[in-house]
N, C-alpha and C positions, 0 to 999 in steps of 0.2 A: 633466508628464512625460510623455515617449515611450512608446512599445510597452516599450520592455527598461526602465522605470521608471529614465530616466536625465532629469534636468532638460531643457526645451525650451533654457532661455536662463541661463547659465550665471552671470550676471551678477545674477540673483533669486534672492532668498530663499527655502526653502519648511518650510515646516512639516512638524516630522519625525514629528507622531502622522496628520494630514490631506494633507498634500503643496499645502496650498495657497498660492499664492505671495505674495509679497505685491501690494501694489497701490499705484496713485497714493493709496488712501485712507490708506495707511500702517497695514500691518499691523502689530501691535507682537510681537513675540517675546521671550521668555524666557530666561535662559542657556543651557538647554537647546536652543533653538530649536524653541517650541512656543508656536502662535498665541494669542491673548487670547481663542479661541474654545473651542478645545481647553481652556484653563486654567478657563475658567469654569463647562464642562462637568462637570470632572473635581472643582473645588469643589461645585459645584450637587451628584451626586451622593458628594460627601463620600468618595472613593475614597482608604482607608488601604492603600496598596501591600506595603509590610511586611505587614500583616494578612493579606492577599490571598495571598501569596505562602505565609504561613504554611497558610493553609485548602487552600491546591492542594496544597501534601505531604500533608498530612494523607488528602486524598482519594487523590492518586497510593497513599499508603502502603496506603491502606483497600484500594484494588484492589489492589494488591500482594497482600497477606494473602489475600484470595477469589478472588483468577485460579484457583485448582487445586478451589473448593469449591461454589461458587455456583450454576455455570453446565455445562448440558449441551454447550455448543459455544462456541469462544472465535474470532471472526471477527477479523484484522486485517487494515485494510481497506486500498483505495490511497488516492494523495496523494504528499507531498514532506514525508517526515518529516524536521524538522532541516533544510529544504532542500536535502536529498540533496547537503548537503557531505560532502568526501572522496570520499564512494561512497554512490548509494544505500542505504540502511537500514545503513550502520554506524555512524553512531551511536547511531540508535535499537537497536540490538543494547544497547546499554547504560541505559537506560529501566529504572526501576524497578521497573515491574510486567512485565518479561520471564523474574526467577527466578522467581516465581509460576509464567508460561505454562510453563516450563522443567519446574518441578515438577508441572503441570498434564500436561504431556505424558508424562510419566513412568510416569502414573497411568492413560494409555487413555484420556486426554480428547481429542473431536473437536477439532482444531484445521485452519484453513483461513485461510492467506494472500493474498491479491488483489492482483496488480500490486505497490504499495510493501512489503504485504505480505509477499509471496514473498521478495522483498529481503532484507528483514530476517530473515525463517526462515533462509535462505542465510546470511546473516552471521552470525548466533549461533551457527549451527552445527546447527541444528535440521533443516535439509536440507542435504543434499550438494553439492557442486558451485562455481557461479558464476556469477552475471549482470553481464555487460559490457555494452560498448555496443554498439547496432547496427553491423552491417556499413557501415551507409550513415551511420551519425556522427549520422544524423538524429530528433529525434523525431517517432515516428509515431503517427497515431492516424486509425485505421480501421475497418472492419466486416472480419473474418478468419472462414475456414472453418476447423472444428476437426474431428480425429478420436477418438471415444473408445475412445481405446487399451487400457481395463481397466476395464469396469463391474463387477469384483467387489469392489465397496469400499462402505465407508457413506457415503461423495460422491460415486459415479457408479450406483449400482444401478437408480436411474430411467431409465437409457438402456441403449439395448440395443448389443451390441458392434460395434466400428467406423460406429458412429453418425457419420454427419457433421453438424455444428452451428455455428452463428451466432453469433457474440459480438464487441465491439469491444475492442480495444488503445489502451493510451493510453501512448505507453514511449518512453525515448531507450535504457535501460540494462535490456533484456530479453533479451539473447541469450544465452541457456544454453549455457554452457560447462562439459566436463568432462573427463577424460584417458580414452582407451581403455579403463581398466580400469573406471574407475567407468561409463564407457558399458556395457561390458557387465554388470556387476553392476545396473543400474537394467532391464537388460533379461531378467536372466536371474531378478531378484525379482519381476520385472512393475511396478515401482514407474513407468513412465510412465503416465501417468494421462490427455494430452492430447497430439497432436502437430499442426502446422501442416500443411493441406492444400499450402498456398502460401506457403512460410517469407518471412516478412515483413523476420528481424531477423538469419538468418543461424547461430540455434540449433544443436546441433548435436543431430543425428538428428531434427531439426523439434520439438527437444520446444517443450510449449506448459504442460507442467502435469507436478509429480512428486508419489509420495507417499514418506513416509518406510519404512522396511523393515515398520513393525508396522503403517500403512496407517492410521493414526489422525490424522495430518497429511498436508493436501494444499496445496502452492503451483503457483498457477497465474497466468502474466502475463495474459491475458484477462480480460475483466471479466462476471461472469456474474449480479452483481448490478444491469448496464446493459442485460442482456438478460433480463428477468425477465415484461414483458408487450408487447403486439403494439403499445402506441401508441410503445415504445422500438425499433422496429424487427423483434424477435425477444425470445421467450418463451425460446428455448433454456437460457439459463442457470437457472433457474428451477428443472429436475430436480435441481438439484445441492443445493439448499435441502431438496425436495422426498426427494432421498435422505437426508440427515441429520435430517432428522424424522423418518424411517420406522425410524430406528435406534437413536432416542431413549426 
């Protein structure tokens, strides 16, 4: 496969499980395009896919039921949920667990969405505005500087006002967009948590992270968990988690 997941040679058959191409020795594929090695591995560990699907559904239902009850904080991490199909976060908003997260938010539970987690919170209506494609239309992965715009929240109380911090970003749809009325509302309610010092993606008002009105929900595109100790290049992100712990 090439860097884009496409076959290097169109005339070769590739296993749909492990991407192993056919060779001179002649790998045998079943009717689903799965090679012998994968077939054998699945038989050895006795995978019952229908039973496994049932188990996963039970696990997800359990998470959904408990989301608002057993946790002090809910963290929706970064990633590419559902392959970012349609729009980043657009499919994940329909996940079973989201109803539990919405219920928890109404009870004042601390919720933080990071990168794709921020996109999911916006798509689900838990945070206002929209996250659209970066002005450059490129995926951006680099360290940036942020200004702490509001340090009076359960997520930011360990920072000083207007403190400049460093964190990495890694996104293509991180350009925060809102109309003038909403932007004025965010400013008036002190809902802007972080702003880019040097805007990398075209976000309105240089916004990198926002709160909901009650300030128990934070969404941000930069990754604080990837700036939590010196070996990662910065430990400025750890204060977010320390702030949360100080309020539990």
